[in-house]
C-alpha positions in Angstrom: 96.7 115.3 116.6 97.9 113.5 113.4 101.6 113.3 113.5 104.0 113.0 110.5 107.2 113.3 112.5 107.6 109.8 114.0 111.1 108.7 114.6 112.2 105.1 114.1 113.1 104.9 117.8 109.6 106.0 118.8 108.0 103.4 116.5 110.3 100.7 118.0 109.2 101.8 121.4 105.6 101.2 120.4 106.4 97.7 119.3 108.1 97.0 122.6 105.1 98.0 124.8 103.2 95.3 126.7 100.9 93.6 124.2 97.6 94.4 126.0 98.6 98.0 126.6 99.4 98.4 122.9 96.1 96.9 121.8 94.1 99.0 124.3 95.6 102.2 122.9 95.2 101.1 119.3 91.5 100.3 119.8 91.0 103.7 121.4 92.7 105.5 118.5 90.6 103.4 116.1 87.3 104.5 117.8 88.3 108.2 117.8 88.7 108.1 114.1 86.5 105.4 112.7 83.1 103.9 113.2 83.4 101.0 115.6 82.6 97.5 114.4 82.7 98.4 110.7 85.1 97.0 108.1 85.7 98.3 104.6 85.4 95.5 102.1 87.3 95.3 98.8 87.7 92.6 96.2 90.9 92.1 94.2 91.1 90.7 90.7 94.2 89.8 88.8 93.5 91.3 85.4 96.9 90.3 84.0 98.7 87.4 85.6 102.4 86.2 85.6 105.4 86.8 83.4 106.5 89.8 85.5 110.1 90.8 84.8 110.7 91.8 88.4 112.6 89.6 90.9 110.5 90.1 94.1 111.5 87.2 96.3 108.0 86.7 97.6 106.1 86.8 94.3 104.9 83.7 92.4 104.2 86.0 89.3 107.9 86.7 88.7 109.2 85.1 85.5 112.4 84.4 87.4 110.8 82.0 89.8 109.6 78.5 88.8 106.3 78.3 90.6 104.2 76.6 87.9 102.0 79.7 87.5 100.6 80.0 84.0 100.8 83.4 82.5 97.6 85.0 81.4 97.2 88.1 79.1 95.2 91.2 80.1 91.6 90.3 80.6 88.8 91.5 78.3 86.7 94.4 79.5 83.5 92.4 79.6 85.0 89.7 81.8 86.3 92.3 84.3 82.9 94.0 84.5 81.2 90.7 85.2 83.6 90.0 88.0 83.1 93.5 89.4 79.4 93.2 89.3 79.6 89.9 91.2 81.9 91.5 93.8 79.4 94.2 94.4 76.6 91.7 94.7 78.7 89.9 97.3 79.1 93.0 99.4 82.3 94.7 98.2 82.4 98.5 97.9 85.8 98.8 96.2 87.1 96.8 93.2 90.9 96.5 92.9 92.5 95.5 89.6 96.0 94.1 89.7 98.3 93.5 86.7 101.8 91.9 86.8 103.7 94.7 85.1 107.0 96.4 85.9 105.2 99.5 84.4 102.2 99.5 82.1 102.6 100.0 78.3 100.5 102.7 76.7 98.3 100.2 74.8 97.6 98.3 78.0 97.0 101.4 80.0 94.3 102.4 77.6 92.5 99.1 78.2 92.8 99.6 81.9 91.3 103.1 81.6 88.3 101.6 79.9 88.0 99.0 82.8 88.1 101.8 85.4 85.3 103.7 83.7 83.1 100.6 83.4 83.6 99.6 87.1 82.9 103.1 88.2 79.5 103.0 86.4 78.6 100.1 88.7 78.9 102.3 91.7 82.1 100.8 93.0 85.2 102.6 94.2 88.1 101.7 91.9 91.7 100.7 92.7 94.6 99.5 90.5 98.1 98.2 91.0 100.1 98.2 87.8 103.6 98.6 88.9 105.6 101.8 88.5 103.9 104.9 87.0 105.2 108.0 85.4 103.6 111.3 86.4 101.8 111.4 83.0 100.4 107.9 83.5 99.2 108.8 87.0 97.3 111.8 85.6 95.8 109.6 82.9 94.5 107.2 85.5 93.1 110.0 87.6 91.3 111.4 84.6 89.8 108.0 84.0 88.3 108.2 87.5 90.6 105.9 89.4 90.1 106.4 93.2 93.0 104.5 94.7 96.4 103.4 93.4 98.2 100.6 95.3 102.0 100.5 95.3 103.5 98.9 98.4 106.9 99.7 99.8 107.1 96.1 101.0 109.7 96.5 103.8 112.2 98.8 105.3 114.6 100.8 103.1 117.5 98.8 104.7 116.0 95.4 104.1 114.6 96.2 100.7 117.6 95.1 98.7 117.4 91.6 100.1 114.0 91.2 98.7 114.0 93.1 95.4 116.9 93.8 93.0 115.2 95.0 89.9 113.9 98.3 91.2 114.9 100.5 94.1 113.2 101.7 97.2 113.4 105.3 95.8 111.5 104.1 92.7 108.7 103.1 94.9 108.6 106.5 96.6 108.7 108.2 93.2 105.6 106.4 92.0 103.8 107.2 95.3 104.6 110.8 94.8 103.3 110.7 91.2 100.0 109.2 92.5 99.6 111.8 95.2 100.5 114.7 92.8 97.8 113.4 90.4 95.2 113.7 93.1 94.5 110.0 93.7 94.2 108.2 97.0 97.3 106.2 98.0 97.1 102.5 99.0 100.5 101.5 100.4 101.7 99.1 103.0 104.1 96.2 103.2 104.7 92.5 103.8 105.9 91.0 107.1 107.4 87.6 107.7 110.1 87.8 105.0 112.9 87.3 107.5 113.1 91.0 108.4 113.6 92.1 112.0 111.3 94.0 114.2 113.5 97.1 113.5 112.7 96.6 109.8 109.0 96.5 110.5 109.3 99.7 112.6 111.2 101.4 109.8 108.7 100.4 107.2 105.8 101.8 109.2 107.9 104.9 110.1 108.4 105.5 106.3 104.6 105.5 105.7 103.8 107.5 108.8 106.3 110.3 107.9 104.9 110.8 104.4 103.5 114.3 103.8 100.1 112.7 103.7 99.5 109.2 105.2 98.2 106.6 102.8 94.4 106.4 102.9 94.7 102.6 102.8 97.5 100.6 104.5 97.5 96.9 103.6 99.5 94.7 106.0 100.4 91.5 104.2 101.5 88.3 106.0 103.9 86.5 103.8 102.3 83.6 101.8 105.2 81.1 101.3 104.9 79.9 97.7 106.9 76.9 96.5 109.4 78.0 93.9 110.0 81.5 95.3 113.1 82.3 97.3 111.0 82.8 100.4 109.2 79.5 100.2 111.0 78.3 103.4 110.9 81.5 105.4 110.3 81.1 109.1 106.7 81.8 110.0 106.2 85.1 111.8 104.9 84.9 115.4 101.2 85.7 115.0 101.2 88.1 118.0 104.0 90.0 116.2 101.7 90.4 113.2 99.0 91.8 115.6 101.6 94.2 117.0 102.3 95.4 113.5 98.6 96.1 112.9 98.3 98.0 116.2 101.3 100.1 115.6 100.1 101.0 112.1 96.8 102.1 113.6 98.5 104.3 116.2 100.8 105.9 113.7 98.2 106.5 111.0 94.9 107.0 112.9 92.7 108.0 109.9 94.0 105.4 107.5 92.2 102.1 106.7 94.5 99.3 107.9 93.8 96.3 105.8 94.3 92.6 106.5 95.6 91.5 103.1 97.6 88.5 102.0 97.9 85.6 104.4 94.5 85.8 105.9 93.6 82.4 104.6 96.1 80.9 107.1 94.8 83.0 110.0 92.4 81.6 112.6 89.2 83.4 113.4 90.7 84.2 116.7 93.8 85.8 115.2 91.7 87.9 112.8 89.6 89.0 115.8 92.7 90.2 117.5 93.7 92.1 114.4 90.3 93.9 114.3 90.7 94.7 118.0 94.2 96.1 117.2 92.6 98.5 114.7 92.3 96.7 111.3 89.2 97.9 109.5 89.5 96.6 106.0 89.8 93.3 104.2 89.9 91.8 100.8 86.7 89.8 100.2 86.7 86.8 97.8 88.4 83.5 97.4 91.6 84.7 95.7 94.1 87.5 96.0 95.8 87.8 92.6 97.3 84.2 92.7 97.1 83.2 96.4 94.1 81.9 98.4 91.8 83.9 100.6 88.9 82.9 102.9 85.7 82.3 100.9 82.8 84.7 101.2 80.7 82.4 103.3 83.5 82.1 105.9 83.9 85.9 106.1 80.1 86.3 106.5 80.2 83.8 109.4 83.2 85.6 111.0 81.5 89.0 110.7 78.3 87.6 112.3 80.3 86.1 115.2 82.1 89.3 115.9 79.2 91.7 115.3 81.0 93.4 112.4 79.3 95.1 109.5 80.6 96.2 106.1 81.3 99.9 105.8 79.0 101.5 103.3 80.3 102.8 100.0 81.1 106.6 99.8 78.3 108.4 98.1 80.1 109.9 95.1 78.1 111.0 92.0 79.3 107.8 90.2 78.3 105.6 93.1 74.8 107.2 93.2 74.2 106.8 89.5 75.7 103.3 89.5 73.6 102.2 92.4 70.3 103.1 90.7 68.0 100.1 90.6 69.9 98.1 93.1 69.1 97.3 96.7 72.3 99.0 97.9 72.7 96.6 100.9 75.9 94.7 101.7 75.7 91.0 101.7 78.1 91.0 104.6 76.1 93.5 106.6 72.9 91.5 106.1 74.2 88.0 106.3 
């Protein structure tokens, strides 16, 4: 049974279970709802970098933080398509486009709409993260063929104000509702290791697990401490606490893809293996996540081979079938 009525106390109780018991249940839940030993593979590209007016304490793209990041304007269509084609050839089945906006302007949204159509023609699933959306903008993206929209809640409602002051937690939820109402899939998770408590991590997951529909994709980010941001000196989160967060997310949202996102470059193969055991079944594939590092493709291929993992095949939508014409249709990860 898929529940949407989890209490924070129940979620905290999951976190408090013996570690091995928690992982054992999480793996069982995973196997009841997903194909074992398969991982959905996405690639993330920053299509517009830096100069963001928001003050997110973790983000090197904020104009308020001196991180040395050079701002870059919205990429041209041809360059985005070339990167998407390379991502598909490397084994990705979903291409995610991220832009550092508070919310996209109409002229920029029109350009992103063209990118979505071009990437769809390659046979890839599409995802975008562009900041806050109005209901009308969400409908426009849906009409363009966007499959997923990413908009993380980041942390608990109670801790949120210590991380972000330029938009509210309610603003986040409003955008998620606009995305859902437009008929797109929701990609929504958070960041751990920002100085929050276990209670905050439980409250964050409880928020996601009590939505009317669970996010189809739940990225769990491990803070990347970037010099110049307010969280540059944050205390590192216990790695096993990170694994616990993955396991609890899997138990609360059985059908969702739980993604290892930011911070994976600093994780050992052994830690990643524990995360997969705990129910993670999605990764970002490629050497960069927006502005921070990620394991290179060769390292991921070696890890998949060592663990006996294969890439999840792309859903066979009409666009995917047409876009795949003339290609071998095999994942580089699956055949490495």
